[in-house]
LUMFI-295276 format. One record per atom (N, C-alpha, C): residue number from 1; z, x, y; atom name. Coordinates in pm, 1 decimal, padded with zeros to 6 digits. Layout:
<recs>
+-----+----------+----------+----------+-------+
| num |        w |        u |        v | atomo |
+-----+----------+----------+----------+-------+
| NUM |        Z |        X |        Y |    CA |
...
+-----+----------+----------+----------+-------+
</recs>
This chain:
<recs>
+-----+----------+----------+----------+-------+
| num |        w |        u |        v | atomo |
+-----+----------+----------+----------+-------+
|   1 | -00070.9 |  00742.2 |  01912.0 |     N |
|   1 |  00012.5 |  00823.2 |  01824.4 |    CA |
|   1 | -00053.9 |  00814.8 |  01651.3 |     C |
|   2 | -00040.5 |  00912.3 |  01584.4 |     N |
|   2 | -00076.5 |  00885.9 |  01472.8 |    CA |
|   2 |  00026.2 |  00926.2 |  01323.2 |     C |
|   3 |  00055.6 |  00813.2 |  01223.5 |     N |
|   3 |  00161.9 |  00842.1 |  01122.1 |    CA |
|   3 |  00172.0 |  00958.5 |  01098.2 |     C |
|   4 |  00304.8 |  01008.7 |  01047.4 |     N |
|   4 |  00322.9 |  01116.3 |  01034.0 |    CA |
|   4 |  00254.2 |  01116.0 |  00848.4 |     C |
|   5 |  00364.2 |  00998.3 |  00799.4 |     N |
|   5 |  00291.3 |  00972.9 |  00670.2 |    CA |
|   5 |  00181.2 |  00885.1 |  00627.5 |     C |
|   6 |  00086.8 |  00916.6 |  00676.3 |     N |
|   6 | -00046.8 |  00772.6 |  00648.9 |    CA |
|   6 |  00006.0 |  00726.0 |  00537.8 |     C |
|   7 | -00042.6 |  00587.8 |  00548.2 |     N |
|   7 | -00045.2 |  00455.6 |  00462.2 |    CA |
|   7 | -00158.3 |  00499.4 |  00343.6 |     C |
|   8 | -00272.5 |  00515.5 |  00397.4 |     N |
|   8 | -00392.8 |  00572.0 |  00297.0 |    CA |
|   8 | -00388.8 |  00738.4 |  00290.7 |     C |
|   9 | -00333.0 |  00772.8 |  00188.1 |     N |
|   9 | -00378.3 |  00955.1 |  00210.6 |    CA |
|   9 | -00480.7 |  00979.5 |  00054.2 |     C |
|  10 | -00439.6 |  01119.4 |  00110.7 |     N |
|  10 | -00563.9 |  01164.7 | -00057.5 |    CA |
|  10 | -00467.2 |  01131.3 | -00187.9 |     C |
|  11 | -00364.3 |  01116.4 | -00169.0 |     N |
|  11 | -00333.8 |  01090.2 | -00315.7 |    CA |
|  11 | -00386.2 |  00945.5 | -00355.6 |     C |
|  12 | -00359.3 |  00857.2 | -00260.7 |     N |
|  12 | -00366.8 |  00724.8 | -00265.2 |    CA |
|  12 | -00522.6 |  00719.4 | -00308.0 |     C |
|  13 | -00604.1 |  00794.5 | -00186.7 |     N |
|  13 | -00796.1 |  00772.4 | -00245.9 |    CA |
|  13 | -00832.4 |  00787.1 | -00357.2 |     C |
|  14 | -00774.8 |  00886.4 | -00432.0 |     N |
|  14 | -00857.3 |  00949.5 | -00560.9 |    CA |
|  14 | -00803.6 |  00850.4 | -00650.0 |     C |
|  15 | -00723.1 |  00782.0 | -00649.7 |     N |
|  15 | -00681.8 |  00639.3 | -00768.7 |    CA |
|  15 | -00823.6 |  00546.9 | -00819.4 |     C |
|  16 | -00914.7 |  00548.1 | -00654.5 |     N |
|  16 | -01019.3 |  00472.5 | -00678.2 |    CA |
|  16 | -01108.7 |  00541.4 | -00710.6 |     C |
|  17 | -01120.5 |  00662.7 | -00707.3 |     N |
|  17 | -01266.2 |  00764.1 | -00694.1 |    CA |
|  17 | -01247.0 |  00777.0 | -00851.5 |     C |
|  18 | -01159.8 |  00863.8 | -00921.5 |     N |
|  18 | -01194.2 |  00888.9 | -01045.8 |    CA |
|  18 | -01090.5 |  00794.5 | -01193.3 |     C |
|  19 | -01164.1 |  00834.3 | -01263.3 |     N |
|  19 | -01058.7 |  00753.6 | -01389.1 |    CA |
|  19 | -00949.2 |  00840.7 | -01396.5 |     C |
|  20 | -00846.9 |  00758.0 | -01350.4 |     N |
|  20 | -00674.8 |  00828.3 | -01352.8 |    CA |
|  20 | -00637.8 |  00747.3 | -01476.7 |     C |
|  21 | -00534.2 |  00836.2 | -01519.2 |     N |
|  21 | -00458.2 |  00764.1 | -01655.2 |    CA |
|  21 | -00336.8 |  00665.9 | -01553.2 |     C |
|  22 | -00362.9 |  00561.2 | -01648.4 |     N |
|  22 | -00294.2 |  00428.8 | -01602.5 |    CA |
|  22 | -00168.4 |  00509.1 | -01540.1 |     C |
|  23 | -00048.1 |  00595.1 | -01614.3 |     N |
|  23 |  00043.9 |  00623.5 | -01604.9 |    CA |
|  23 |  00055.3 |  00740.9 | -01445.8 |     C |
|  24 | -00032.7 |  00793.1 | -01408.7 |     N |
|  24 | -00036.1 |  00850.1 | -01310.6 |    CA |
|  24 | -00086.7 |  00772.4 | -01191.9 |     C |
|  25 | -00171.5 |  00663.2 | -01220.8 |     N |
|  25 | -00211.6 |  00547.0 | -01121.1 |    CA |
|  25 | -00087.1 |  00484.7 | -01082.3 |     C |
|  26 | -00001.5 |  00487.9 | -01155.5 |     N |
|  26 |  00109.2 |  00356.7 | -01162.7 |    CA |
|  26 |  00204.3 |  00434.8 | -01087.7 |     C |
|  27 |  00224.7 |  00565.4 | -01124.0 |     N |
|  27 |  00292.0 |  00665.2 | -00976.9 |    CA |
|  27 |  00309.8 |  00624.7 | -00883.7 |     C |
|  28 |  00158.7 |  00650.0 | -00851.7 |     N |
|  28 |  00088.3 |  00651.0 | -00713.0 |    CA |
|  28 |  00152.2 |  00510.6 | -00636.5 |     C |
|  29 |  00088.0 |  00375.6 | -00740.5 |     N |
|  29 |  00126.7 |  00248.2 | -00684.2 |    CA |
|  29 |  00298.3 |  00259.2 | -00658.5 |     C |
|  30 |  00374.9 |  00307.8 | -00760.0 |     N |
|  30 |  00553.3 |  00243.2 | -00696.9 |    CA |
|  30 |  00574.5 |  00329.4 | -00603.0 |     C |
|  31 |  00526.2 |  00471.0 | -00579.4 |     N |
|  31 |  00534.6 |  00580.5 | -00448.2 |    CA |
|  31 |  00461.9 |  00472.7 | -00309.0 |     C |
|  32 |  00365.7 |  00409.1 | -00333.8 |     N |
|  32 |  00329.6 |  00358.5 | -00189.3 |    CA |
|  32 |  00428.0 |  00220.7 | -00219.8 |     C |
|  33 |  00482.6 |  00189.5 | -00288.1 |     N |
|  33 |  00572.6 |  00033.5 | -00251.0 |    CA |
|  33 |  00693.5 |  00077.4 | -00177.6 |     C |
|  34 |  00741.2 |  00187.5 | -00276.0 |     N |
|  34 |  00873.7 |  00270.3 | -00186.6 |    CA |
|  34 |  00816.2 |  00331.0 | -00050.7 |     C |
|  35 |  00714.5 |  00393.7 |  00008.2 |     N |
|  35 |  00704.5 |  00376.9 |  00122.9 |    CA |
|  35 |  00671.4 |  00278.8 |  00232.0 |     C |
|  36 |  00627.5 |  00151.2 |  00122.1 |     N |
|  36 |  00604.0 |  00000.7 |  00252.7 |    CA |
|  36 |  00757.7 |  00011.8 |  00260.2 |     C |
|  37 |  00823.7 |  00001.5 |  00186.4 |     N |
|  37 |  00976.3 | -00075.3 |  00207.3 |    CA |
|  37 |  01014.9 |  00030.3 |  00328.7 |     C |
|  38 |  01008.8 |  00156.5 |  00298.0 |     N |
|  38 |  01104.3 |  00214.1 |  00402.7 |    CA |
|  38 |  01019.1 |  00204.0 |  00551.8 |     C |
|  39 |  00879.3 |  00205.7 |  00585.8 |     N |
|  39 |  00814.3 |  00160.3 |  00680.7 |    CA |
|  39 |  00858.9 |  00008.6 |  00752.4 |     C |
|  40 |  00866.3 | -00090.5 |  00648.3 |     N |
|  40 |  00902.3 | -00176.7 |  00692.2 |    CA |
|  40 |  01060.0 | -00201.8 |  00723.0 |     C |
|  41 |  01107.4 | -00144.9 |  00644.6 |     N |
|  41 |  01290.2 | -00153.2 |  00737.2 |    CA |
|  41 |  01268.4 | -00123.2 |  00858.2 |     C |
|  42 |  01194.4 |  00011.7 |  00907.5 |     N |
|  42 |  01238.2 |  00047.3 |  01031.5 |    CA |
|  42 |  01145.8 | -00024.9 |  01133.9 |     C |
|  43 |  00988.2 | -00126.8 |  01079.7 |     N |
|  43 |  00957.2 | -00211.6 |  01199.9 |    CA |
|  43 |  01054.3 | -00302.4 |  01200.5 |     C |
|  44 |  01089.7 | -00400.2 |  01095.1 |     N |
|  44 |  01191.5 | -00499.8 |  01094.9 |    CA |
|  44 |  01324.8 | -00499.5 |  01183.8 |     C |
|  45 |  01389.7 | -00361.7 |  01174.0 |     N |
|  45 |  01509.7 | -00297.5 |  01258.3 |    CA |
|  45 |  01482.2 | -00326.2 |  01400.8 |     C |
|  46 |  01384.7 | -00245.5 |  01431.9 |     N |
|  46 |  01335.5 | -00231.2 |  01557.0 |    CA |
|  46 |  01248.7 | -00328.9 |  01640.8 |     C |
|  47 |  01156.5 | -00411.7 |  01582.0 |     N |
|  47 |  01057.7 | -00487.1 |  01625.2 |    CA |
|  47 |  01061.3 | -00674.9 |  01563.4 |     C |
|  48 |  01152.6 | -00662.5 |  01446.7 |     N |
|  48 |  01187.0 | -00836.3 |  01451.8 |    CA |
|  48 |  01075.5 | -00836.7 |  01271.0 |     C |
|  49 |  01097.9 | -00929.3 |  01236.0 |     N |
|  49 |  01003.9 | -01007.4 |  01109.0 |    CA |
|  49 |  00869.8 | -01010.8 |  01137.5 |     C |
|  50 |  00858.4 | -01120.8 |  01282.5 |     N |
|  50 |  00707.0 | -01150.3 |  01349.9 |    CA |
|  50 |  00644.9 | -01031.0 |  01305.9 |     C |
|  51 |  00638.7 | -00920.8 |  01407.3 |     N |
|  51 |  00579.9 | -00824.4 |  01423.0 |    CA |
|  51 |  00566.4 | -00727.0 |  01275.6 |     C |
|  52 |  00669.7 | -00735.7 |  01162.9 |     N |
|  52 |  00658.1 | -00658.2 |  00985.0 |    CA |
|  52 |  00563.8 | -00745.3 |  00945.8 |     C |
|  53 |  00539.1 | -00869.8 |  01005.9 |     N |
|  53 |  00415.0 | -00947.0 |  00914.4 |    CA |
|  53 |  00268.1 | -00905.2 |  00958.5 |     C |
|  54 |  00300.8 | -00925.0 |  01106.4 |     N |
|  54 |  00155.0 | -00913.0 |  01171.5 |    CA |
|  54 |  00070.3 | -00732.5 |  01157.6 |     C |
|  55 |  00160.7 | -00683.8 |  01148.5 |     N |
|  55 |  00173.1 | -00546.3 |  01188.8 |    CA |
|  55 |  00114.9 | -00480.3 |  01029.5 |     C |
|  56 |  00214.7 | -00526.5 |  00959.4 |     N |
|  56 |  00243.7 | -00449.7 |  00801.3 |    CA |
|  56 |  00165.2 | -00573.1 |  00699.3 |     C |
|  57 |  00166.8 | -00716.4 |  00761.0 |     N |
|  57 |  00110.8 | -00787.1 |  00623.9 |    CA |
|  57 |  00199.8 | -00751.6 |  00509.4 |     C |
|  58 |  00295.7 | -00735.1 |  00541.8 |     N |
|  58 |  00396.6 | -00656.7 |  00426.4 |    CA |
|  58 |  00401.9 | -00742.9 |  00262.5 |     C |
|  59 |  00459.1 | -00905.8 |  00313.1 |     N |
|  59 |  00459.4 | -00990.9 |  00195.2 |    CA |
|  59 |  00312.6 | -01001.3 |  00088.9 |     C |
|  60 |  00185.1 | -00979.3 |  00202.1 |     N |
|  60 |  00083.2 | -00988.9 |  00084.8 |    CA |
|  60 |  00036.4 | -00857.4 |  00033.6 |     C |
|  61 |  00065.1 | -00737.2 |  00118.4 |     N |
|  61 |  00079.6 | -00610.4 |  00063.3 |    CA |
|  61 |  00163.2 | -00596.6 | -00048.7 |     C |
|  62 |  00306.7 | -00602.9 | -00079.7 |     N |
|  62 |  00328.7 | -00573.8 | -00149.5 |    CA |
|  62 |  00345.3 | -00682.7 | -00283.6 |     C |
|  63 |  00254.2 | -00821.8 | -00229.8 |     N |
|  63 |  00206.7 | -00888.8 | -00391.8 |    CA |
|  63 |  00147.8 | -00808.9 | -00436.2 |     C |
|  64 |  00024.7 | -00797.7 | -00364.7 |     N |
|  64 | -00116.8 | -00717.7 | -00390.7 |    CA |
|  64 | -00072.6 | -00583.5 | -00497.1 |     C |
|  65 |  00040.0 | -00477.1 | -00432.8 |     N |
|  65 |  00071.4 | -00364.0 | -00523.4 |    CA |
|  65 |  00147.2 | -00375.4 | -00649.3 |     C |
|  66 |  00185.7 | -00530.1 | -00634.5 |     N |
|  66 |  00306.6 | -00559.4 | -00754.4 |    CA |
|  66 |  00187.3 | -00611.5 | -00890.5 |     C |
|  67 |  00085.6 | -00693.2 | -00832.5 |     N |
|  67 | -00008.9 | -00684.6 | -00928.0 |    CA |
|  67 | -00062.4 | -00597.4 | -00964.1 |     C |
|  68 | -00107.5 | -00490.2 | -00872.8 |     N |
|  68 | -00216.6 | -00328.5 | -00949.8 |    CA |
|  68 | -00092.3 | -00264.0 | -01070.6 |     C |
|  69 |  00041.4 | -00302.0 | -01004.7 |     N |
|  69 |  00123.3 | -00254.4 | -01108.7 |    CA |
|  69 |  00152.7 | -00333.0 | -01213.1 |     C |
|  70 |  00151.6 | -00479.0 | -01220.4 |     N |
|  70 |  00132.9 | -00551.4 | -01372.1 |    CA |
|  70 |  00021.4 | -00536.8 | -01440.0 |     C |
|  71 | -00049.6 | -00511.3 | -01394.5 |     N |
|  71 | -00214.6 | -00467.2 | -01423.1 |    CA |
|  71 | -00229.3 | -00323.7 | -01518.5 |     C |
|  72 | -00137.2 | -00216.9 | -01421.2 |     N |
|  72 | -00115.4 | -00104.5 | -01485.9 |    CA |
|  72 | -00061.9 | -00081.3 | -01625.7 |     C |
|  73 |  00058.4 | -00163.6 | -01610.7 |     N |
|  73 |  00180.1 | -00194.3 | -01732.4 |    CA |
|  73 |  00090.3 | -00241.4 | -01849.6 |     C |
|  74 | -00025.7 | -00359.8 | -01825.7 |     N |
|  74 | -00049.3 | -00428.9 | -01903.9 |    CA |
|  74 | -00184.3 | -00388.8 | -01998.5 |     C |
|  75 | -00104.7 | -00322.9 | -02101.3 |     N |
|  75 | -00233.6 | -00267.4 | -02168.4 |    CA |
|  75 | -00309.2 | -00347.8 | -02302.6 |     C |
|  76 | -00256.0 | -00469.0 | -02274.4 |     N |
|  76 | -00318.3 | -00583.9 | -02363.0 |    CA |
|  76 | -00430.9 | -00629.6 | -02314.4 |     C |
|  77 | -00436.0 | -00638.2 | -02165.1 |     N |
|  77 | -00564.4 | -00721.8 | -02044.2 |    CA |
|  77 | -00670.8 | -00616.0 | -02096.8 |     C |
|  78 | -00790.0 | -00688.7 | -02126.9 |     N |
|  78 | -00906.4 | -00625.1 | -02169.4 |    CA |
|  78 | -00968.7 | -00601.3 | -02016.7 |     C |
|  79 | -00958.5 | -00641.5 | -01932.3 |     N |
|  79 | -01011.8 | -00648.2 | -01825.8 |    CA |
|  79 | -00961.2 | -00591.8 | -01704.8 |     C |
|  80 | -00807.9 | -00556.3 | -01747.5 |     N |
|  80 | -00747.4 | -00457.3 | -01649.8 |    CA |
|  80 | -00799.0 | -00371.8 | -01536.8 |     C |
|  81 | -00860.1 | -00294.1 | -01599.6 |     N |
|  81 | -00931.2 | -00174.1 | -01512.5 |    CA |
|  81 | -01006.7 | -00232.5 | -01404.9 |     C |
|  82 | -01088.6 | -00336.3 | -01429.2 |     N |
|  82 | -01193.7 | -00410.8 | -01334.8 |    CA |
|  82 | -01069.6 | -00484.0 | -01231.4 |     C |
|  83 | -00967.5 | -00546.6 | -01293.7 |     N |
|  83 | -00883.4 | -00676.5 | -01197.2 |    CA |
|  83 | -00827.1 | -00558.3 | -01124.3 |     C |
|  84 | -00728.7 | -00449.1 | -01186.4 |     N |
|  84 | -00700.1 | -00335.1 | -01063.1 |    CA |
|  84 | -00809.1 | -00234.7 | -00971.1 |     C |
|  85 | -00886.8 | -00255.9 | -01046.5 |     N |
|  85 | -00979.4 | -00161.6 | -00902.1 |    CA |
|  85 | -01001.5 | -00230.6 | -00791.4 |     C |
|  86 | -01028.9 | -00399.6 | -00818.4 |     N |
|  86 | -01056.8 | -00526.3 | -00769.9 |    CA |
|  86 | -00901.9 | -00506.6 | -00656.9 |     C |
|  87 | -00817.7 | -00543.9 | -00707.4 |     N |
|  87 | -00653.5 | -00541.0 | -00623.9 |    CA |
|  87 | -00661.9 | -00370.2 | -00520.7 |     C |
|  88 | -00689.7 | -00295.4 | -00630.0 |     N |
|  88 | -00673.7 | -00172.9 | -00547.7 |    CA |
|  88 | -00761.7 | -00124.0 | -00421.0 |     C |
|  89 | -00881.4 | -00182.2 | -00428.6 |     N |
|  89 | -00990.6 | -00201.5 | -00318.0 |    CA |
|  89 | -00914.1 | -00309.8 | -00167.5 |     C |
|  90 | -00874.5 | -00415.3 | -00227.1 |     N |
|  90 | -00797.3 | -00467.0 | -00133.7 |    CA |
|  90 | -00640.7 | -00399.4 | -00042.4 |     C |
|  91 | -00603.1 | -00377.6 | -00179.0 |     N |
|  91 | -00493.0 | -00276.3 | -00103.3 |    CA |
|  91 | -00513.0 | -00157.1 | -00000.9 |     C |
|  92 | -00578.7 | -00139.1 | -00036.9 |     N |
|  92 | -00651.2 | -00006.1 |  00039.5 |    CA |
|  92 | -00732.6 | -00011.6 |  00169.4 |     C |
|  93 | -00769.0 | -00134.9 |  00167.7 |     N |
|  93 | -00826.3 | -00161.7 |  00252.4 |    CA |
|  93 | -00719.1 | -00267.9 |  00361.7 |     C |
|  94 | -00618.0 | -00345.7 |  00343.9 |     N |
|  94 | -00476.0 | -00385.2 |  00392.2 |    CA |
|  94 | -00406.7 | -00246.3 |  00480.8 |     C |
|  95 | -00409.2 | -00168.3 |  00406.6 |     N |
|  95 | -00343.0 | -00023.3 |  00397.7 |    CA |
|  95 | -00380.1 |  00047.2 |  00509.4 |     C |
|  96 | -00546.5 |  00066.8 |  00487.8 |     N |
|  96 | -00621.8 |  00120.3 |  00647.8 |    CA |
|  96 | -00580.0 |  00069.1 |  00767.4 |     C |
|  97 | -00571.1 | -00111.0 |  00782.7 |     N |
|  97 | -00534.4 | -00175.3 |  00877.4 |    CA |
|  97 | -00431.4 | -00196.2 |  00898.2 |     C |
|  98 | -00337.1 | -00166.3 |  00826.5 |     N |
|  98 | -00194.2 | -00197.3 |  00867.6 |    CA |
|  98 | -00129.9 | -00004.1 |  00961.1 |     C |
|  99 | -00268.4 |  00078.4 |  00898.3 |     N |
|  99 | -00189.1 |  00208.8 |  00929.5 |    CA |
|  99 | -00254.1 |  00210.9 |  01095.1 |     C |
| 100 | -00400.0 |  00159.0 |  01103.7 |     N |
| 100 | -00446.7 |  00119.7 |  01231.7 |    CA |
| 100 | -00344.8 |  00029.2 |  01322.4 |     C |
| 101 | -00271.2 | -00026.1 |  01312.1 |     N |
| 101 | -00198.6 | -00118.0 |  01380.2 |    CA |
| 101 | -00062.6 | -00017.0 |  01431.2 |     C |
| 102 | -00011.6 |  00029.4 |  01301.6 |     N |
| 102 |  00101.7 |  00102.1 |  01339.2 |    CA |
| 102 |  00028.3 |  00160.5 |  01429.5 |     C |
| 103 | -00064.0 |  00286.7 |  01405.8 |     N |
| 103 | -00087.3 |  00416.7 |  01534.3 |    CA |
| 103 | -00114.5 |  00341.4 |  01667.0 |     C |
| 104 | -00178.4 |  00234.7 |  01654.9 |     N |
| 104 | -00229.9 |  00180.1 |  01821.6 |    CA |
| 104 | -00133.4 |  00104.7 |  01899.9 |     C |
| 105 | -00018.3 | -00007.3 |  01787.4 |     N |
| 105 |  00082.4 | -00034.6 |  01849.6 |    CA |
| 105 |  00231.8 | -00018.1 |  01829.0 |     C |
| 106 |  00232.7 |  00092.5 |  01749.6 |     N |
| 106 |  00388.4 |  00153.6 |  01704.9 |    CA |
| 106 |  00433.4 |  00246.0 |  01698.4 |     C |
| 107 |  00377.6 |  00313.9 |  01794.4 |     N |
| 107 |  00352.1 |  00470.8 |  01800.7 |    CA |
| 107 |  00499.9 |  00477.5 |  01876.0 |     C |
| 108 |  00567.2 |  00449.7 |  01919.6 |     N |
| 108 |  00663.2 |  00466.9 |  01996.8 |    CA |
| 108 |  00808.5 |  00492.0 |  01845.3 |     C |
| 109 |  00770.5 |  00444.8 |  01729.0 |     N |
| 109 |  00860.8 |  00436.9 |  01640.9 |    CA |
| 109 |  00831.5 |  00600.0 |  01577.2 |     C |
| 110 |  00774.3 |  00650.3 |  01603.0 |     N |
| 110 |  00730.6 |  00749.4 |  01530.1 |    CA |
| 110 |  00754.1 |  00759.0 |  01396.2 |     C |
| 111 |  00644.3 |  00656.1 |  01340.4 |     N |
| 111 |  00627.6 |  00675.2 |  01190.2 |    CA |
| 111 |  00536.3 |  00783.2 |  01141.1 |     C |
+-----+----------+----------+----------+-------+
</recs>
């Protein structure tokens, strides 16, 4: 089964493809954090915290997204775009892998 609302969707991917204004990228990062919180709550409730960390790597992902948010908000950092792009690439890879694990192992949760 495939996730109803993929973790890596078009609105997420375009952040890395084009020069997006930081405010739009920030909006997407915040939305992704909220989506992850909702997905995590379902997994936690039905499968427990061990599976939550194994499937989502939730703590690491939320930390990475929080750092993305910080770099987008800090306009005084001269290399913030480079930092953001590195963290964004890492987060995207982790989101995609989590999405694949959810599809493969947690289809019964109908996420």
